[in-house]
C-alpha positions, 0 to 999 in steps of 0.5 A: 412899816404897816401896823400889825394886829397883835395877838393877846400873847404878843400884847401881854408880852409887849406890856411887860417889856414896856413896864420892864424898861420903865424900871431902868432906874430901879436897882435890883437891891438897895440898902446893905447886905444886913437889910436883905431878907431871903424869903419864899414868894407867896405864890411858891409851889413846892411840888412844881418847883421840885418838878422843875428840878427833875426837868433839869436832872432829866435834861442836864446836859442840854441845859448846862450847854444852854447856860454856858452859851447864855453866859456869852449872851449876857456878856454882850450887854455893854453896861453890864460888861463894864460892871463885870470888868470893874469887879476884876474877877473875870479878866484873866483865865484864872479869875474867870475859872474861879468865878464861873466854877463858883457860879456852877456850884451855886446853880447846882445847889438851886437845881438839886437841893431842897429850897427851905430856910437853912438849906444849902440852896437857901444859903447859896441864894443869899450869898449870890444876892449879897454879892450882886448888891456889893458889886452894884454899890461899888459900881455906883460909886465909880459912876458905872451904874447899879445893877437894875431890875431889867438887867436882873430880869434878862439874867433870868433869860440866860438860865431858862430862855434857850431851854424854853424856845430852842430846846430842839438844838440842845437835846432837851425833851420838851414834849411835856407842857407841865414839865416846861411850866415847872421849869419856868416856875423854878426860875420865877422863884429863883428870880424872886429870891435874887431880887427880881420884883414881881412886875419885872419877873418874866417867868410869872406869866402863862407859858405862851407869854413867857415864850413870846417875851423870850423871843422879843428878847432875842429879836430886840436885844440879843440878836443884834448885841451878840453880833457886835464883838467889842474889845472888852467882850473878846477879852472876857469871853477869851478868858472864859473859854481858855479857863474851861478848855482844859475841862471841856473838850472841843471848845474854842472861842470861835466854836463857842461863839458860833454855837451861841449865835446858832442858838440865837438864830443869827443868819449865817449860823444855821448849821445842821438844823431844821429851817422850818423851826427858825422863827423870828418874832414879828415887830412888836415894839414901835419905832417911837417906843424904842426911841423912847427907851434909848433917849431915856438911857442916853443922859445917864453917866453909866450908859454914856460911854457905851451909848453908841452900842445901844443905839446900834442894838435897839431898832424896830427893824432887824439889823445884821452886822458884819465887819469887812476888810476894804481896799484903799481904792475908792469904791462903793460897797455892796448894798447901800449901807456904808461908803468908803472914801479916801482920807489922808489917814487911810481908808475911812468909812462914813455912813451914806448920807442918803440913809433912811431915818432908822440909820440916823442914830448910827451916823451920829456915833459911828466913830464911837462904835468903831472904837468900841469894836476896835476896828482897824483903819481898813475895817468897816462895819456893814449894817443890813436892815431887814423889814420882815421875817419873810425877808429875814428867812432868805438870809438863813444859811450856814455860810459862817461855818466855813469861816472858822478854822478847821479845828473850829469847824470840827468843834462845832460839828462834834458839839452838835452831834453830841447834843443830838445824841441826847435823843437816844438812850445810849447817847444820853447815857454817854453824855451824862457820864461824860458830863459827870466826869467833867464836873467831878474834875472841876469840883476836885480842883476847886472844892 
């Protein structure tokens, strides 16, 4: 791959990512709950923080839609998902409902209350930080690993990333730079108070650099990981969508997953959007830098059980994944990625031995990937590598919509139309009234 001259923003974002992954061995918090001190950062700007809160209130419908989709994005982290499963608080419909209603209430406090010692938002941040510490320490005892600084930093993306880089898909008004900067500052403060160190806090850079950091997160982490539906991911996500289906109309597993992949920008999910605004960041990290990250993770007990997933996720090229049903006949699949062969146990697929070097890590852990994804004997994972953004753009279409059930297609179309309504006064009023009613119902059942 030819070397690319990086812009100052790209270079700064790259340095951040390299610094972030060096902190994989750094816990988000250490000690006991009594040791935790909640304080405002020295760079806190009260006026900017409150302006960020107003930006949320003016765009509440779209930001909460982004937050819900981001929850699914964060669930795609293999190690983090194992820690979440260990807590036992998201495995069933009822436990998932209680957990994420609680999350919604905490988030509402951060967005709507004054941030000062003793306030509701202050106490909420203290409570969430103690919960994270407890979950991290418990997971460490079971050799699942602690919650690290990079994981906390990427959680911050889950709250502010999509409103920043994909606002036009969410009905968010993004034409005022100062408003967007204030929203990013709000999450810089919240991240700090939840334990994110300044050098890992992606929201402490200039707006253009934060934008580039988020786009790198999409390219290198979330775009590949959200295509890989592990058995555990399906279980957790299914529990969440079932939990909220009674409160949020036009929701189903398949439609929410489609809308989330549409937000990420995965090819095949470009329903009803402007293809000119579909942008994938250029390759910023080198192959050697990515391999260094993977090899740093590989020996650790907490990563070893799901290392096959990380080897599939991290790549300097863009990877597209799809599961395909194969027949029992010997035939080569379209492309040069997988080759089905006859086996006494049925159809089994091996990666082509003539693959280029970038597939080497996948060949080594093919069976582990199959098990994590729960593939049947007649299902194969097809991997397509894309070298550059121009080639990537040729894959953009909405072909995956017709793969949904008729109900799923209706859910997607209705949600997209509803979000677009935020750009007119009447539609905005209707959406806000509907959202207020939904939140009222949730709060009434779970006071």
